[in-house]
C-alpha positions as CSV (number, residue, x, y, z in Angstrom):
1,M,0.2,-0.1,-0.5
2,K,1.7,3.6,-1.0
3,I,1.5,6.0,1.2
4,W,2.4,10.1,0.8
5,K,3.6,12.0,4.1
6,T,2.9,16.2,4.2
7,K,5.1,18.2,6.2
8,S,2.4,18.9,8.2
9,G,2.1,14.7,9.3
10,Y,-0.7,14.1,7.0
11,E,-0.7,10.5,5.6
12,I,-2.5,9.6,2.2
13,Y,-2.9,6.0,1.9
14,Q,-3.8,4.2,-1.9
15,L,-6.3,2.2,-0.5
16,L,-7.1,0.6,-4.5
17,S,-5.0,1.2,-7.5
18,G,-6.2,-0.8,-11.2
19,R,-9.6,0.0,-12.0
20,S,-10.0,3.5,-10.6
21,N,-7.9,4.8,-7.4
22,V,-9.1,5.2,-4.0
23,F,-7.2,7.4,-1.6
24,F,-7.9,7.7,2.5
25,L,-6.5,11.0,4.0
26,K,-5.2,10.1,8.1
27,A,-4.9,13.8,9.7
28,K,-5.0,15.3,13.4
29,G,-8.1,12.2,14.4
30,I,-10.2,13.2,10.6
31,N,-10.8,9.9,8.5
32,I,-11.4,11.1,4.7
33,L,-12.1,8.7,1.8
34,I,-11.6,10.0,-1.2
35,D,-13.3,8.0,-3.7
36,T,-14.9,4.3,-4.0
37,S,-14.2,3.0,-6.9
38,T,-16.6,0.5,-9.0
39,K,-19.0,-1.6,-7.2
40,R,-17.5,-5.1,-8.3
41,Y,-14.6,-3.8,-5.7
42,W,-16.3,-3.1,-2.7
43,K,-15.7,-6.2,-0.7
44,K,-11.6,-5.5,-1.4
45,L,-11.5,-1.7,-0.6
46,N,-13.8,-2.6,2.8
47,V,-10.6,-5.3,3.3
48,K,-8.2,-2.0,2.9
49,L,-9.7,0.1,6.0
50,L,-10.3,-3.2,8.3
51,R,-6.7,-3.3,8.0
52,L,-6.0,0.1,8.9
53,E,-8.7,-0.8,11.8
54,I,-10.8,2.4,10.4
55,S,-14.8,1.7,11.8
56,K,-15.7,5.7,11.6
57,I,-14.5,7.5,8.1
58,D,-15.6,11.3,9.2
59,F,-16.2,12.2,5.1
60,L,-16.3,10.6,2.1
61,I,-15.4,13.1,-1.0
62,L,-16.2,12.4,-4.2
63,T,-14.0,14.1,-7.0
64,H,-17.3,13.5,-9.4
65,S,-20.3,11.3,-9.3
66,H,-18.9,8.5,-12.5
67,H,-20.0,5.0,-11.3
68,D,-15.9,4.2,-11.1
69,H,-15.7,7.1,-8.4
70,A,-18.6,7.2,-7.1
71,S,-20.6,3.3,-6.8
72,N,-19.6,2.2,-3.4
73,A,-20.7,5.6,-1.8
74,N,-23.8,4.7,-0.6
75,R,-22.1,1.4,1.7
76,I,-19.4,4.0,2.7
77,K,-22.2,6.4,4.5
78,Q,-24.2,3.5,5.6
79,Y,-21.2,1.2,7.0
80,F,-19.0,3.9,8.6
81,G,-20.9,7.1,9.2
82,A,-19.4,9.4,6.1
83,K,-20.3,12.5,5.5
84,V,-20.7,12.4,1.2
85,I,-19.5,15.4,-0.1
86,I,-20.3,16.2,-3.7
87,H,-20.2,19.5,-6.4
88,T,-23.7,20.9,-6.7
89,E,-23.7,20.0,-10.2
90,E,-22.8,16.6,-9.9
91,A,-25.4,15.8,-7.0
92,T,-28.4,14.8,-8.8
93,Y,-26.1,12.4,-10.8
94,L,-25.3,11.1,-7.3
95,E,-28.5,10.9,-6.1
96,N,-30.5,8.8,-9.2
97,G,-27.0,6.9,-9.4
98,K,-26.3,7.7,-12.6
99,N,-23.2,9.0,-15.7
100,P,-22.6,12.3,-17.3
101,L,-22.4,11.6,-21.1
102,I,-19.2,13.4,-21.8
103,K,-16.5,14.2,-24.6
104,G,-14.2,11.4,-26.2
105,T,-10.5,13.6,-26.6
106,N,-9.3,10.7,-29.0
107,F,-10.8,8.1,-31.7
108,I,-11.2,5.5,-29.5
109,T,-12.9,7.8,-26.7
110,K,-14.8,9.2,-29.8
111,L,-16.1,5.9,-30.6
112,I,-17.4,4.5,-27.6
113,V,-19.6,8.1,-26.9
114,S,-20.7,7.4,-30.3
115,F,-22.8,4.9,-28.5
116,G,-23.3,7.0,-26.0
117,K,-26.9,6.3,-23.7
118,S,-26.6,2.7,-24.4
119,L,-23.6,2.4,-22.8
120,F,-23.7,4.5,-19.6
121,S,-27.5,3.1,-18.8
122,K,-25.0,0.3,-18.0
123,M,-23.2,1.9,-15.6
124,K,-25.8,2.7,-13.0
125,Y,-24.6,3.0,-9.9
126,E,-26.9,2.5,-6.1
127,R,-28.5,5.8,-5.7
128,C,-26.7,8.6,-2.4
129,K,-27.5,11.4,-1.1
130,P,-25.3,13.5,-0.3
131,D,-25.1,15.8,2.7
132,I,-22.3,18.5,1.8
133,L,-22.6,20.5,-1.7
134,V,-19.6,22.0,-2.9
135,E,-19.3,25.2,-4.9
136,Q,-16.2,26.7,-5.7
137,Q,-14.1,25.8,-2.4
138,Y,-15.1,24.3,0.8
139,D,-12.1,24.4,3.3
140,F,-11.2,22.0,6.1
141,E,-9.9,25.0,8.4
142,K,-12.5,25.3,11.3
143,K,-11.7,20.7,11.4
144,G,-8.0,22.1,12.2
145,L,-6.9,20.5,8.6
146,K,-4.6,22.7,6.1
147,A,-7.4,21.5,3.8
148,K,-9.4,22.3,1.2
149,I,-11.6,20.9,-1.9
150,I,-11.5,23.4,-4.7
151,H,-13.9,23.3,-8.0
152,T,-11.7,22.0,-11.3
153,P,-13.8,21.3,-13.8
154,G,-13.6,19.9,-17.5
155,H,-13.5,16.4,-17.1
156,S,-17.3,16.3,-15.6
157,V,-18.7,20.1,-15.2
158,G,-18.9,19.2,-11.4
159,S,-15.4,18.0,-10.7
160,V,-13.2,19.0,-7.8
161,S,-10.0,17.8,-5.7
162,L,-8.6,17.9,-2.5
163,I,-5.4,20.3,-2.2
164,V,-4.1,18.4,1.3
165,D,-1.4,20.9,2.7
166,N,-0.8,22.6,-0.4
167,E,2.0,20.0,-1.0
168,I,-0.4,17.0,-2.8
169,A,-3.3,17.4,-4.6
170,I,-6.3,14.3,-5.1
171,V,-7.3,15.0,-8.5
172,G,-9.7,12.5,-9.7
173,D,-10.0,12.7,-13.5
174,T,-8.5,16.6,-13.8
175,L,-5.3,14.7,-14.4
176,F,-4.8,10.8,-16.0
177,G,-2.0,9.4,-14.6
178,V,-2.2,6.9,-17.2
179,F,0.1,8.1,-20.3
180,K,3.5,9.0,-20.2
181,N,3.6,12.7,-21.8
182,S,0.2,13.9,-20.9
183,V,-2.2,14.4,-18.1
184,L,-5.1,14.6,-20.7
185,P,-7.6,12.4,-19.7
186,P,-9.8,10.1,-22.3
187,Y,-13.1,12.0,-21.6
188,T,-13.5,15.7,-20.8
189,S,-16.6,18.3,-21.0
190,D,-14.8,21.2,-21.7
191,N,-11.3,21.0,-22.5
192,I,-11.0,25.1,-22.3
193,E,-12.2,24.5,-18.6
194,M,-10.0,21.7,-18.0
195,L,-7.2,23.9,-18.8
196,R,-8.5,26.4,-16.5
197,S,-8.8,23.2,-14.1
198,W,-5.3,22.8,-14.3
199,K,-3.6,25.8,-14.2
200,K,-5.9,26.7,-10.8
201,L,-3.7,23.3,-10.0
202,Y,-0.3,24.7,-10.9
203,E,-0.8,27.7,-8.7
204,T,-2.1,25.8,-5.1
205,G,2.1,24.9,-5.2
206,C,1.2,20.9,-4.8
207,N,4.2,19.3,-5.8
208,Y,2.3,15.8,-6.3
209,F,-0.9,15.1,-7.8
210,L,-2.6,12.5,-7.3
211,S,-5.1,10.4,-10.2
212,G,-8.2,8.2,-10.1
213,H,-6.0,6.7,-12.7
214,G,-3.0,5.2,-13.1
215,K,0.3,6.8,-11.3
216,E,0.7,9.9,-9.5
217,K,2.0,13.1,-11.9
218,S,4.6,15.5,-11.1
219,R,4.5,18.7,-10.8
220,K,6.9,18.8,-14.4
221,D,4.9,17.0,-16.0
222,L,1.0,19.4,-15.2
223,E,3.3,22.7,-16.3
224,N,4.4,20.6,-19.9
225,S,0.6,19.5,-19.8
226,I,-0.4,23.0,-19.6
227,K,2.1,24.6,-22.3
228,K,0.9,21.6,-25.2
229,Y,-2.4,22.3,-24.8
230,S,-2.4,26.1,-24.9
231,A,0.0,26.2,-27.5
232,I,-3.0,23.5,-29.1
233,L,-6.5,25.3,-27.6
234,N,-5.1,28.9,-28.9
235,L,-4.4,27.3,-32.5
236,E,-8.2,25.6,-32.4
237,I,-9.7,28.8,-31.4
238,N,-7.7,31.0,-33.8
239,E,-8.7,28.4,-36.6
240,N,-12.8,28.7,-35.8
């Protein structure tokens, strides 16, 4: 199990990898889970939490409402008493157990999206009622934590990221950790918003970015993608 530690002694555990990553933040007696993976991985996730002797989760942060991040949200809420946090734009999807349909960014994912509703209808999951809705920012300062949630749209309209100790950002699918020379996810709702969110994340000063898929990305990785896609998007805008 991979663990990151910040300057304030906060610990971030990677509980699941593979289909999608799940992270757990342990800080000053407060337990925060970030995302939940798919229904298929519920038993594995539960075992990992029990191995850490976690019987109570204070908050569950959902970076967005896609099934590979939110499918086990209601179970986490029921079994661990977690308050579920999600962006306002994603709340209805979570309450209905549905995925918003978004665009592909390459030939393969564009083809997949062309099957649209028939594909996404198979990705339904157990409904969950959120407890806390985020708009632009949600700060844990009152809880004594140097951590905050910020709105980072682009992959989906209501995607959010958790900034921990201004050192590590847990970003869901705002950055993709699978490809070597790019952080662009295979699906986006808005490429311009995605680029703005990358810049916002860069401005936090964080050195590491933990994606919902793949490996961590460095500050340099993010900087390179900002430069690359700024040039591409400016060219597209000028051509149109």
